[in-house]
C-alpha positions as CSV (number, residue, x, y, z in Angstrom):
1,X,41.5,-103.3,74.6
2,X,43.0,-105.4,71.9
3,X,39.8,-106.7,70.2
4,X,36.4,-105.1,69.7
5,X,33.3,-107.0,69.0
6,X,29.5,-106.9,68.5
7,X,27.1,-109.5,69.9
8,X,24.4,-109.2,67.4
9,X,21.8,-111.0,65.3
10,X,22.7,-112.4,61.9
11,X,21.1,-110.5,59.1
12,X,17.3,-111.1,58.8
13,X,17.6,-113.9,61.3
14,X,16.9,-114.6,65.0
15,X,20.2,-116.3,66.0
16,X,22.9,-114.3,67.6
17,X,26.6,-114.2,66.6
18,X,29.8,-112.5,67.7
19,X,31.4,-110.3,65.1
20,X,35.0,-109.3,65.9
21,X,35.8,-106.3,63.9
22,X,39.0,-104.8,65.4
23,X,42.3,-106.6,66.1
24,X,41.6,-109.6,63.9
25,X,44.7,-108.7,61.8
26,X,46.9,-109.5,64.8
27,X,48.9,-112.7,64.1
28,X,48.1,-114.0,67.6
29,X,44.3,-113.5,67.2
30,X,43.2,-117.1,67.1
31,X,45.5,-118.0,69.9
32,X,44.3,-115.1,72.0
33,X,40.7,-115.9,71.3
34,X,41.1,-119.6,72.3
35,X,43.1,-118.6,75.4
36,X,40.3,-116.3,76.4
37,X,37.8,-119.2,76.2
38,X,40.0,-121.7,78.0
39,X,37.4,-122.2,80.8
40,X,35.1,-124.0,78.3
41,X,38.0,-126.1,76.9
42,X,37.8,-125.2,73.2
43,X,39.4,-127.7,70.9
44,X,39.7,-127.2,67.1
45,X,38.1,-130.2,65.4
46,X,38.8,-129.1,61.8
47,X,39.9,-126.2,59.7
48,X,38.4,-125.4,56.3
49,X,40.2,-123.1,53.9
50,X,37.6,-121.5,51.6
51,X,40.1,-120.1,49.1
52,X,37.3,-118.9,46.8
53,X,36.1,-116.6,49.6
54,X,39.5,-116.0,51.2
55,X,38.1,-117.3,54.4
56,X,39.2,-119.8,57.0
57,X,36.6,-121.6,59.2
58,X,37.6,-123.4,62.4
59,X,35.1,-125.9,63.8
60,X,35.4,-125.9,67.5
61,X,34.1,-128.3,70.2
62,X,33.9,-127.2,73.8
63,X,32.4,-128.1,77.1
64,X,29.4,-125.9,76.2
65,X,28.8,-127.1,72.7
66,X,30.0,-126.8,69.1
67,X,30.7,-123.5,67.4
68,X,32.6,-122.1,64.4
69,X,35.1,-119.3,64.1
70,X,35.6,-117.7,60.7
71,X,38.3,-115.3,59.7
72,X,38.5,-113.5,56.4
73,X,41.0,-111.3,54.5
74,X,39.0,-108.1,55.4
75,X,40.0,-108.7,59.1
76,X,36.6,-109.7,60.3
77,X,36.0,-112.8,62.4
78,X,32.6,-114.4,63.3
79,X,31.8,-116.8,66.1
80,X,28.6,-118.7,65.4
81,X,26.6,-121.6,66.7
82,X,23.2,-121.6,64.9
83,X,21.9,-124.6,66.8
84,X,23.1,-123.6,70.3
85,X,22.3,-120.0,71.2
86,X,23.1,-120.7,74.9
87,X,26.7,-121.4,73.7
88,X,26.8,-118.0,72.1
89,X,25.5,-116.3,75.3
90,X,28.2,-118.1,77.4
91,X,31.0,-117.1,75.0
92,X,29.8,-113.5,75.1
93,X,29.8,-113.5,79.0
94,X,33.3,-114.9,79.0
95,X,34.6,-112.2,76.5
96,X,32.9,-109.5,78.6
97,X,35.2,-110.5,81.6
98,X,38.4,-110.6,79.5
99,X,40.5,-107.5,79.4
100,X,41.5,-108.1,75.8
101,X,38.0,-107.9,74.5
102,X,35.5,-105.0,74.4
103,X,31.9,-105.3,73.5
104,X,30.5,-102.5,71.4
105,X,26.7,-102.3,71.6
106,X,24.6,-102.2,68.4
107,X,21.0,-101.6,67.5
108,X,19.5,-105.0,66.6
109,X,17.1,-103.2,64.2
110,X,20.0,-102.5,61.9
111,X,20.3,-106.2,61.1
112,X,16.7,-106.6,59.8
113,X,16.4,-106.6,56.0
């Protein structure tokens, strides 16, 4: 497995997100991620470079809705869609079938403040 991720709640919140915590440093990460999601036709609409946070956020539209992909200098990436949780469920199910991604289970209680 090239990339490892958690499908988990945001801190002190109900909505789920995908946290990719291993492999993000790979120079092909964004390409690999978008290729893995090709069945939903992801298309980057915009890229925001948040230089103060050393983070890049890609706004993505797809056949299943809008979502964002963030990548930071600590080699973490988050996929989020606060308004469309079904979109997140579908992305998770796609990644589960991809040989490059491995889901690592977490205890949802750990994300409550």
